[in-house]
Structure formats: structure tokens, C-alpha cells
N, CA, C and O atoms as a GROMACS GRO file, in nm:
protein
  372
    1MET      N    1  -0.604   7.506   5.995
    1MET     CA    2  -0.615   7.375   6.051
    1MET      C    3  -0.723   7.292   5.981
    1MET      O    4  -0.705   7.173   5.958
    2GLN      N    5  -0.833   7.357   5.949
    2GLN     CA    6  -0.943   7.287   5.884
    2GLN      C    7  -0.900   7.237   5.745
    2GLN      O    8  -0.939   7.128   5.705
    3ILE      N    9  -0.821   7.316   5.674
    3ILE     CA   10  -0.771   7.275   5.542
    3ILE      C   11  -0.679   7.154   5.558
    3ILE      O   12  -0.682   7.061   5.477
    4PHE      N   13  -0.597   7.157   5.661
    4PHE     CA   14  -0.506   7.045   5.687
    4PHE      C   15  -0.586   6.917   5.713
    4PHE      O   16  -0.553   6.811   5.658
    5VAL      N   17  -0.688   6.925   5.796
    5VAL     CA   18  -0.772   6.809   5.828
    5VAL      C   19  -0.844   6.763   5.703
    5VAL      O   20  -0.854   6.643   5.676
    6HIS      N   21  -0.896   6.858   5.626
    6HIS     CA   22  -0.966   6.822   5.503
    6HIS      C   23  -0.871   6.750   5.407
    6HIS      O   24  -0.911   6.653   5.343
    7GLY      N   25  -0.746   6.795   5.398
    7GLY     CA   26  -0.646   6.730   5.313
    7GLY      C   27  -0.615   6.589   5.362
    7GLY      O   28  -0.602   6.496   5.283
    8LEU      N   29  -0.604   6.574   5.494
    8LEU     CA   30  -0.578   6.440   5.550
    8LEU      C   31  -0.694   6.346   5.520
    8LEU      O   32  -0.673   6.230   5.484
    9ILE      N   33  -0.815   6.395   5.534
    9ILE     CA   34  -0.933   6.313   5.506
    9ILE      C   35  -0.935   6.272   5.359
    9ILE      O   36  -0.964   6.157   5.326
   10ARG      N   37  -0.903   6.366   5.271
   10ARG     CA   38  -0.900   6.335   5.128
   10ARG      C   39  -0.792   6.231   5.097
   10ARG      O   40  -0.817   6.137   5.021
   11ARG      N   41  -0.673   6.247   5.156
   11ARG     CA   42  -0.565   6.149   5.134
   11ARG      C   43  -0.601   6.012   5.191
   11ARG      O   44  -0.569   5.909   5.132
   12ALA      N   45  -0.666   6.012   5.308
   12ALA     CA   46  -0.711   5.885   5.367
   12ALA      C   47  -0.813   5.818   5.276
   12ALA      O   48  -0.810   5.697   5.256
   13GLY      N   49  -0.904   5.898   5.220
   13GLY     CA   50  -1.004   5.845   5.126
   13GLY      C   51  -0.936   5.787   5.002
   13GLY      O   52  -0.972   5.679   4.956
   14ASP      N   53  -0.838   5.859   4.950
   14ASP     CA   54  -0.764   5.809   4.833
   14ASP      C   55  -0.693   5.677   4.867
   14ASP      O   56  -0.692   5.583   4.788
   15ALA      N   57  -0.633   5.673   4.986
   15ALA     CA   58  -0.562   5.553   5.027
   15ALA      C   59  -0.658   5.435   5.041
   15ALA      O   60  -0.628   5.324   4.999
   16PHE      N   61  -0.775   5.460   5.098
   16PHE     CA   62  -0.874   5.353   5.111
   16PHE      C   63  -0.925   5.306   4.974
   16PHE      O   64  -0.946   5.187   4.954
   17ARG      N   65  -0.943   5.400   4.882
   17ARG     CA   66  -0.984   5.360   4.746
   17ARG      C   67  -0.878   5.273   4.681
   17ARG      O   68  -0.910   5.175   4.614
   18LYS      N   69  -0.751   5.307   4.701
   18LYS     CA   70  -0.642   5.224   4.647
   18LYS      C   71  -0.642   5.086   4.711
   18LYS      O   72  -0.621   4.985   4.644
   19ILE      N   73  -0.665   5.082   4.842
   19ILE     CA   74  -0.671   4.954   4.913
   19ILE      C   75  -0.787   4.870   4.860
   19ILE      O   76  -0.770   4.751   4.834
   20ILE      N   77  -0.903   4.931   4.843
   20ILE     CA   78  -1.020   4.860   4.790
   20ILE      C   79  -0.991   4.807   4.650
   20ILE      O   80  -1.024   4.693   4.619
   21TYR      N   81  -0.929   4.890   4.566
   21TYR     CA   82  -0.895   4.846   4.431
   21TYR      C   83  -0.798   4.727   4.436
   21TYR      O   84  -0.814   4.630   4.361
   22ALA      N   85  -0.698   4.735   4.523
   22ALA     CA   86  -0.600   4.627   4.534
   22ALA      C   87  -0.668   4.499   4.582
   22ALA      O   88  -0.636   4.390   4.534
   23ILE      N   89  -0.761   4.511   4.676
   23ILE     CA   90  -0.833   4.394   4.726
   23ILE      C   91  -0.918   4.334   4.614
   23ILE      O   92  -0.921   4.212   4.596
   24GLN      N   93  -0.988   4.419   4.538
   24GLN     CA   94  -1.070   4.369   4.427
   24GLN      C   95  -0.984   4.302   4.320
   24GLN      O   96  -1.022   4.199   4.265
   25ASP      N   97  -0.868   4.362   4.293
   25ASP     CA   98  -0.778   4.304   4.194
   25ASP      C   99  -0.726   4.168   4.242
   25ASP      O  100  -0.719   4.073   4.164
   26ALA      N  101  -0.691   4.159   4.370
   26ALA     CA  102  -0.643   4.032   4.426
   26ALA      C  103  -0.754   3.928   4.421
   26ALA      O  104  -0.728   3.812   4.389
   27ALA      N  105  -0.878   3.967   4.453
   27ALA     CA  106  -0.991   3.873   4.449
   27ALA      C  107  -1.013   3.823   4.307
   27ALA      O  108  -1.040   3.705   4.286
   28LYS      N  109  -1.001   3.913   4.209
   28LYS     CA  110  -1.018   3.874   4.069
   28LYS      C  111  -0.910   3.774   4.028
   28LYS      O  112  -0.939   3.675   3.962
   29ARG      N  113  -0.787   3.800   4.068
   29ARG     CA  114  -0.677   3.708   4.035
   29ARG      C  115  -0.694   3.572   4.103
   29ARG      O  116  -0.664   3.468   4.044
   30ILE      N  117  -0.742   3.573   4.226
   30ILE     CA  118  -0.768   3.448   4.296
   30ILE      C  119  -0.875   3.368   4.223
   30ILE      O  120  -0.864   3.246   4.210
   31GLN      N  121  -0.979   3.436   4.175
   31GLN     CA  122  -1.084   3.367   4.100
   31GLN      C  123  -1.028   3.308   3.970
   31GLN      O  124  -1.065   3.198   3.932
   32GLU      N  125  -0.938   3.381   3.903
   32GLU     CA  126  -0.877   3.330   3.781
   32GLU      C  127  -0.792   3.207   3.810
   32GLU      O  128  -0.796   3.109   3.734
   33VAL      N  129  -0.716   3.211   3.917
   33VAL     CA  130  -0.633   3.096   3.956
   33VAL      C  131  -0.723   2.978   3.991
   33VAL      O  132  -0.693   2.864   3.955
   34SER      N  133  -0.832   3.004   4.060
   34SER     CA  134  -0.925   2.898   4.098
   34SER      C  135  -0.986   2.834   3.973
   34SER      O  136  -0.997   2.712   3.965
   35ALA      N  137  -1.026   2.916   3.876
   35ALA     CA  138  -1.082   2.863   3.752
   35ALA      C  139  -0.980   2.780   3.676
   35ALA      O  140  -1.013   2.673   3.623
   36ALA      N  141  -0.856   2.827   3.671
   36ALA     CA  142  -0.750   2.751   3.604
   36ALA      C  143  -0.725   2.619   3.676
   36ALA      O  144  -0.702   2.516   3.611
   37SER      N  145  -0.729   2.620   3.808
   37SER     CA  146  -0.709   2.497   3.885
   37SER      C  147  -0.820   2.397   3.857
   37SER      O  148  -0.795   2.277   3.846
   38GLU      N  149  -0.943   2.446   3.846
   38GLU     CA  150  -1.056   2.358   3.817
   38GLU      C  151  -1.040   2.296   3.677
   38GLU      O  152  -1.069   2.178   3.658
   39GLU      N  153  -0.995   2.375   3.581
   39GLU     CA  154  -0.973   2.324   3.446
   39GLU      C  155  -0.864   2.216   3.447
   39GLU      O  156  -0.877   2.112   3.382
   40MET      N  157  -0.757   2.242   3.521
   40MET     CA  158  -0.649   2.144   3.529
   40MET      C  159  -0.698   2.016   3.595
   40MET      O  160  -0.660   1.906   3.554
   41SER      N  161  -0.780   2.029   3.697
   41SER     CA  162  -0.834   1.912   3.765
   41SER      C  163  -0.920   1.830   3.669
   41SER      O  164  -0.911   1.708   3.666
   42ALA      N  165  -1.004   1.898   3.592
   42ALA     CA  166  -1.089   1.827   3.495
   42ALA      C  167  -1.002   1.758   3.390
   42ALA      O  168  -1.031   1.645   3.351
   43SER      N  169  -0.898   1.826   3.345
   43SER     CA  170  -0.808   1.765   3.246
   43SER      C  171  -0.737   1.644   3.303
   43SER      O  172  -0.724   1.543   3.234
   44SER      N  173  -0.691   1.653   3.426
   44SER     CA  174  -0.621   1.539   3.485
   44SER      C  175  -0.717   1.422   3.506
   44SER      O  176  -0.676   1.307   3.495
   45GLN      N  177  -0.844   1.450   3.534
   45GLN     CA  178  -0.943   1.343   3.547
   45GLN      C  179  -0.965   1.276   3.412
   45GLN      O  180  -0.982   1.154   3.405
   46GLN      N  181  -0.965   1.355   3.304
   46GLN     CA  182  -0.980   1.297   3.170
   46GLN      C  183  -0.859   1.211   3.136
   46GLN      O  184  -0.874   1.103   3.078
   47VAL      N  185  -0.740   1.257   3.170
   47VAL     CA  186  -0.619   1.179   3.144
   47VAL      C  187  -0.624   1.048   3.223
   47VAL      O  188  -0.590   0.942   3.170
   48THR      N  189  -0.666   1.055   3.347
   48THR     CA  190  -0.676   0.934   3.430
   48THR      C  191  -0.776   0.837   3.369
   48THR      O  192  -0.750   0.717   3.363
   49ALA      N  193  -0.890   0.887   3.325
   49ALA     CA  194  -0.991   0.800   3.263
   49ALA      C  195  -0.935   0.738   3.135
   49ALA      O  196  -0.959   0.620   3.109
   50SER      N  197  -0.862   0.815   3.056
   50SER     CA  198  -0.802   0.762   2.934
   50SER      C  199  -0.700   0.654   2.965
   50SER      O  200  -0.694   0.552   2.896
   51LEU      N  201  -0.620   0.674   3.069
   51LEU     CA  202  -0.521   0.573   3.108
   51LEU      C  203  -0.589   0.444   3.154
   51LEU      O  204  -0.543   0.334   3.122
   52HIS      N  205  -0.698   0.457   3.228
   52HIS     CA  206  -0.772   0.338   3.270
   52HIS      C  207  -0.829   0.265   3.149
   52HIS      O  208  -0.829   0.142   3.144
   53ASN      N  209  -0.878   0.341   3.052
   53ASN     CA  210  -0.931   0.282   2.929
   53ASN      C  211  -0.820   0.209   2.853
   53ASN      O  212  -0.841   0.098   2.804
   54MET      N  213  -0.704   0.271   2.843
   54MET     CA  214  -0.591   0.208   2.775
   54MET      C  215  -0.549   0.080   2.848
   54MET      O  216  -0.514  -0.019   2.784
   55LYS      N  217  -0.553   0.083   2.980
   55LYS     CA  218  -0.518  -0.035   3.059
   55LYS      C  219  -0.615  -0.149   3.028
   55LYS      O  220  -0.573  -0.263   3.011
   56SER      N  221  -0.743  -0.118   3.020
   56SER     CA  222  -0.844  -0.220   2.989
   56SER      C  223  -0.820  -0.278   2.849
   56SER      O  224  -0.832  -0.399   2.828
   57ILE      N  225  -0.788  -0.191   2.756
   57ILE     CA  226  -0.763  -0.237   2.619
   57ILE      C  227  -0.638  -0.326   2.616
   57ILE      O  228  -0.637  -0.427   2.547
   58ALA      N  229  -0.535  -0.288   2.689
   58ALA     CA  230  -0.412  -0.368   2.693
   58ALA      C  231  -0.439  -0.506   2.753
   58ALA      O  232  -0.390  -0.606   2.701
   59TYR      N  233  -0.517  -0.511   2.862
   59TYR     CA  234  -0.550  -0.640   2.921
   59TYR      C  235  -0.631  -0.726   2.824
   59TYR      O  236  -0.608  -0.846   2.814
   60ALA      N  237  -0.726  -0.664   2.753
   60ALA     CA  238  -0.807  -0.738   2.657
   60ALA      C  239  -0.718  -0.792   2.544
   60ALA      O  240  -0.733  -0.907   2.503
   61ALA      N  241  -0.626  -0.710   2.496
   61ALA     CA  242  -0.534  -0.753   2.390
   61ALA      C  243  -0.447  -0.868   2.439
   61ALA      O  244  -0.424  -0.964   2.365
   62PHE      N  245  -0.398  -0.859   2.562
   62PHE     CA  246  -0.316  -0.966   2.619
   62PHE      C  247  -0.397  -1.096   2.628
   62PHE      O  248  -0.348  -1.204   2.594
   63SER      N  249  -0.521  -1.084   2.673
   63SER     CA  250  -0.608  -1.201   2.685
   63SER      C  251  -0.633  -1.263   2.547
   63SER      O  252  -0.630  -1.385   2.532
   64ASN      N  253  -0.658  -1.179   2.449
   64ASN     CA  254  -0.680  -1.229   2.312
   64ASN      C  255  -0.554  -1.296   2.258
   64ASN      O  256  -0.562  -1.398   2.190
   65THR      N  257  -0.439  -1.240   2.289
   65THR     CA  258  -0.312  -1.299   2.244
   65THR      C  259  -0.293  -1.436   2.306
   65THR      O  260  -0.249  -1.530   2.240
   66GLU      N  261  -0.326  -1.448   2.434
   66GLU     CA  262  -0.316  -1.579   2.500
   66GLU      C  263  -0.411  -1.680   2.435
   66GLU      O  264  -0.375  -1.796   2.417
   67SER      N  265  -0.530  -1.636   2.399
   67SER     CA  266  -0.627  -1.726   2.335
   67SER      C  267  -0.576  -1.771   2.199
   67SER      O  268  -0.590  -1.888   2.163
   68VAL      N  269  -0.519  -1.679   2.123
   68VAL     CA  270  -0.464  -1.713   1.992
   68VAL      C  271  -0.347  -1.811   2.007
   68VAL      O  272  -0.335  -1.906   1.931
   69ALA      N  273  -0.262  -1.787   2.107
   69ALA     CA  274  -0.148  -1.876   2.130
   69ALA      C  275  -0.197  -2.017   2.167
   69ALA      O  276  -0.142  -2.116   2.118
   70ALA      N  277  -0.298  -2.026   2.251
   70ALA     CA  278  -0.351  -2.157   2.290
   70ALA      C  279  -0.412  -2.228   2.170
   70ALA      O  280  -0.392  -2.348   2.151
   71ALA      N  281  -0.486  -2.154   2.088
   71ALA     CA  282  -0.546  -2.213   1.968
   71ALA      C  283  -0.438  -2.259   1.870
   71ALA      O  284  -0.453  -2.363   1.806
   72SER      N  285  -0.331  -2.182   1.859
   72SER     CA  286  -0.220  -2.220   1.770
   72SER      C  287  -0.152  -2.347   1.818
   72SER      O  288  -0.119  -2.434   1.738
   73GLU      N  289  -0.132  -2.358   1.949
   73GLU     CA  290  -0.070  -2.479   2.005
   73GLU      C  291  -0.160  -2.601   1.981
   73GLU      O  292  -0.111  -2.709   1.949
   74GLU      N  293  -0.289  -2.582   1.997
   74GLU     CA  294  -0.383  -2.692   1.975
   74GLU      C  295  -0.382  -2.735   1.828
   74GLU      O  296  -0.384  -2.854   1.796
   75GLN      N  297  -0.379  -2.636   1.739
   75GLN     CA  298  -0.374  -2.667   1.596
   75GLN      C  299  -0.244  -2.739   1.561
   75GLN      O  300  -0.246  -2.834   1.482
   76LEU      N  301  -0.133  -2.696   1.617
   76LEU     CA  302  -0.004  -2.760   1.592
   76LEU      C  303  -0.006  -2.905   1.640
   76LEU      O  304   0.043  -2.995   1.571
   77ALA      N  305  -0.064  -2.927   1.758
   77ALA     CA  306  -0.073  -3.063   1.810
   77ALA      C  307  -0.157  -3.150   1.717
   77ALA      O  308  -0.123  -3.266   1.692
   78THR      N  309  -0.265  -3.096   1.666
   78THR     CA  310  -0.351  -3.170   1.573
   78THR      C  311  -0.275  -3.201   1.445
   78THR      O  312  -0.285  -3.311   1.391
   79MET      N  313  -0.199  -3.104   1.396
   79MET     CA  314  -0.122  -3.124   1.273
   79MET      C  315  -0.015  -3.232   1.294
   79MET      O  316   0.016  -3.308   1.202
   80GLU      N  317   0.042  -3.238   1.414
   80GLU     CA  318   0.143  -3.338   1.443
   80GLU      C  319   0.082  -3.478   1.451
   80GLU      O  320   0.153  -3.577   1.431
   81GLU      N  321  -0.045  -3.488   1.481
   81GLU     CA  322  -0.113  -3.618   1.488
   81GLU      C  323  -0.152  -3.670   1.349
   81GLU      O  324  -0.175  -3.790   1.334
   82ILE      N  325  -0.158  -3.586   1.251
   82ILE     CA  326  -0.202  -3.625   1.115
   82ILE      C  327  -0.112  -3.733   1.055
   82ILE      O  328  -0.164  -3.832   1.003
   83PRO      N  329   0.021  -3.719   1.059
   83PRO     CA  330   0.103  -3.824   0.998
   83PRO      C  331   0.080  -3.962   1.062
   83PRO      O  332   0.075  -4.063   0.991
   84SER      N  333   0.067  -3.967   1.194
   84SER     CA  334   0.045  -4.097   1.256
   84SER      C  335  -0.095  -4.150   1.222
   84SER      O  336  -0.114  -4.271   1.213
   85ALA      N  337  -0.191  -4.062   1.205
   85ALA     CA  338  -0.325  -4.105   1.164
   85ALA      C  339  -0.322  -4.158   1.022
   85ALA      O  340  -0.387  -4.257   0.990
   86VAL      N  341  -0.245  -4.091   0.936
   86VAL     CA  342  -0.231  -4.138   0.798
   86VAL      C  343  -0.166  -4.276   0.796
   86VAL      O  344  -0.210  -4.365   0.723
   87ASN      N  345  -0.060  -4.295   0.876
   87ASN     CA  346   0.007  -4.426   0.884
   87ASN      C  347  -0.092  -4.534   0.933
   87ASN      O  348  -0.093  -4.646   0.882
   88ALA      N  349  -0.172  -4.499   1.030
   88ALA     CA  350  -0.269  -4.596   1.082
   88ALA      C  351  -0.370  -4.634   0.974
   88ALA      O  352  -0.408  -4.750   0.961
   89LEU      N  353  -0.411  -4.533   0.898
   89LEU     CA  354  -0.507  -4.561   0.790
   89LEU      C  355  -0.442  -4.644   0.680
   89LEU      O  356  -0.506  -4.731   0.621
   90ASN      N  357  -0.315  -4.619   0.652
   90ASN     CA  358  -0.245  -4.696   0.550
   90ASN      C  359  -0.231  -4.842   0.592
   90ASN      O  360  -0.232  -4.932   0.508
   91CYS      N  361  -0.218  -4.863   0.721
   91CYS     CA  362  -0.205  -5.001   0.769
   91CYS      C  363  -0.337  -5.076   0.756
   91CYS      O  364  -0.336  -5.199   0.751
   92LEU      N  365  -0.446  -5.009   0.751
   92LEU     CA  366  -0.577  -5.072   0.740
   92LEU      C  367  -0.606  -5.120   0.599
   92LEU      O  368  -0.698  -5.200   0.580
   93LYS      N  369  -0.534  -5.075   0.502
   93LYS     CA  370  -0.558  -5.110   0.362
   93LYS      C  371  -0.538  -5.254   0.337
   93LYS      O  372  -0.555  -5.299   0.223
   0.00000   0.00000   0.00000
């Protein structure tokens, strides 16, 4: 009977060691998943910051394009006034 009990105790000890190993392995894997999640979060924050930067650049480019268009229209209007100014000057001769 004592040998039987000793065998049961040994098997219970082995089973508990396996359980402890499985728990440690699961904890290690959870830590790895957590680290990977943190890396992904940091990467997504970088992507978001880059997109905001691109948005700012696009708005600045649009604003500059509008300024160039307005300056071009003003220059065209001035060029269209030149012939009538020339005619006016010719009449003064």
C-alpha cells in the first residue's frame, strides 16, 4: 500500500510540474503577444502621424496652388489692359 501511495504522490508531482510548465509557457506566449501588440500600436501611431503630416502638406499645396492661380489671373488682367493703355498713349501723341 505504501508503494502505491508513493507512486500516486510521484505521479501527482509529475502532473503538477507539467501544469506549472504549461502555465509558464502560456504566460511567456501571452507576454510575446502583448509585446507584438505594443509594437503594432506604435506602428499604427506612426502611420497616423504620417497621414496627418501628408494631409497638412496637401492643404499647403492646395493653398499655394490657389495663390498661384490668383496671381496668374491678376497678371492676365494686367496684360489685357496693356493694349488699351497703349492706345491711350498713342492718342496723346
